[in-house]
C-alpha positions in Angstrom: -208.8 6.2 -33.3 -209.5 3.3 -31.0 -209.8 0.5 -33.6 -206.8 0.4 -35.8 -207.2 -2.3 -38.7 -204.5 -4.6 -40.3 -203.7 -1.7 -42.9 -203.2 0.8 -40.2 -200.8 -1.3 -38.4 -199.0 -2.1 -41.4 -198.9 1.5 -42.3 -197.5 2.4 -38.9 -194.9 -0.3 -39.0 -193.7 0.9 -42.5 -193.3 4.6 -41.0 -191.5 3.2 -37.9 -189.2 1.7 -40.5 -188.7 4.9 -42.4 -191.0 8.0 -42.0 -189.7 9.3 -45.1 -191.4 6.7 -47.2 -193.3 8.4 -50.1 -197.2 8.0 -50.4 -196.6 6.0 -53.6 -194.2 3.7 -52.1 -196.5 3.1 -49.0 -199.5 2.6 -51.2 -197.6 0.0 -53.3 -196.3 -1.9 -50.2 -199.8 -1.9 -48.8 -201.5 -2.7 -52.0 -204.0 0.3 -51.7 -204.4 3.5 -53.6 -202.4 6.6 -52.9 -205.5 8.3 -51.7 -206.2 5.7 -49.1 -202.7 6.2 -47.7 -203.1 10.0 -47.6 -206.5 9.7 -46.0 -205.4 7.1 -43.4 -202.1 9.3 -42.6 -204.5 12.4 -42.0 -206.7 10.5 -39.9 -204.0 8.9 -37.8 -202.4 12.4 -37.4 -205.7 14.2 -36.6 -206.6 11.6 -34.0 -203.2 11.7 -32.3 -202.0 8.3 -33.2 -199.3 9.8 -35.2 -197.8 12.7 -33.0 -195.1 13.7 -35.3 -192.0 12.7 -37.5 -188.5 12.7 -36.3 -184.9 12.4 -37.5 -182.6 9.6 -36.1 -178.9 10.5 -35.9 -176.0 8.2 -36.0 -174.5 8.0 -32.6 -171.4 9.8 -33.5 -173.4 12.7 -34.8 -175.5 13.2 -31.7 -175.0 16.3 -29.7 -175.5 14.7 -26.4 -173.3 11.8 -26.6 -173.9 10.2 -23.2 -177.2 8.8 -22.8 -178.5 7.3 -19.5 -181.4 6.1 -17.6 -182.1 6.7 -13.7 -184.6 4.8 -12.0 -185.9 6.3 -8.9 -187.9 5.6 -5.7 -189.7 8.4 -4.2 -190.7 8.9 -0.6 -194.4 9.1 0.3 -196.7 10.7 -2.0 -194.2 13.2 -3.3 -193.9 12.4 -7.0 -195.2 15.7 -8.3 -192.4 17.8 -6.5 -189.6 15.4 -7.6 -190.8 15.6 -11.1 -191.1 19.4 -10.9 -187.4 19.6 -9.6 -186.3 17.1 -12.3 -188.0 19.1 -15.1 -185.5 22.1 -14.3 -182.4 20.1 -14.9 -180.8 20.6 -18.4 -179.6 17.0 -18.8 -183.1 15.4 -18.2 -184.6 14.7 -21.6 -187.8 12.8 -20.4 -189.5 11.4 -17.4 -191.6 8.4 -17.3 -194.0 7.1 -14.5 -193.4 3.3 -13.9 -194.8 0.6 -11.9 -193.1 -2.2 -10.0 -189.7 -1.5 -8.0 -189.1 2.0 -9.2 -191.6 5.0 -9.1 -190.1 7.0 -12.1 -187.6 6.5 -15.0 -185.6 9.5 -15.9 -183.9 9.7 -19.3 -180.6 11.8 -19.3 -178.5 13.1 -21.9 -175.3 14.8 -21.5 -172.2 15.9 -23.6 -169.6 14.1 -21.4 -169.5 11.6 -18.4 -168.3 14.7 -16.3 -171.5 16.4 -17.2 -173.5 13.4 -16.5 -171.8 12.9 -13.2 -172.8 16.6 -12.2 -176.2 15.8 -13.2 -176.4 12.9 -11.0 -175.0 15.0 -8.1 -177.9 17.4 -8.6 -180.5 14.6 -8.8 -179.2 13.0 -5.5 -179.8 16.4 -3.7 -183.4 16.5 -4.7 -185.8 16.2 -1.6 -187.8 13.0 -1.3 -185.6 10.8 -3.5 -185.0 7.7 -1.3 -183.1 5.5 -3.9 -181.9 5.7 -7.5 -179.9 3.5 -9.9 -178.5 4.8 -13.0 -177.4 2.7 -16.3 -175.5 4.2 -19.1 -176.9 3.4 -22.6 -174.2 1.7 -24.5 -175.6 0.6 -27.8 -178.7 0.4 -29.8 -179.8 -2.8 -31.6 -182.6 -1.3 -33.7 
């Protein structure tokens, strides 16, 4: 779905706020029928705009309490081999391709600072990583 209209954008905004809003509530907020909301949701899901729904836990209830980001510079054209090595690490929860100063951004989750430290040691040993910088996630503002 390439052309989202204003109603689609408002619907997505409401779902980002709370993905458990009822169809009736969404219809009332958007000032459209429940059938319109259901049809739009189905279309957004079918076309991959909405890939899924999730649960957001309070930080004190999360299993992996330490959340960090590692920015990495890769030597030469070896991104695929580095990504393959990173995918095997149990603390790596996501890998993003980026532009600018860093080649990739790695999201890490660990149960403790000690576990995070061990993950960073493993990452430092991966061949073709020339530079990295890690920041620990301290607080969410949203």
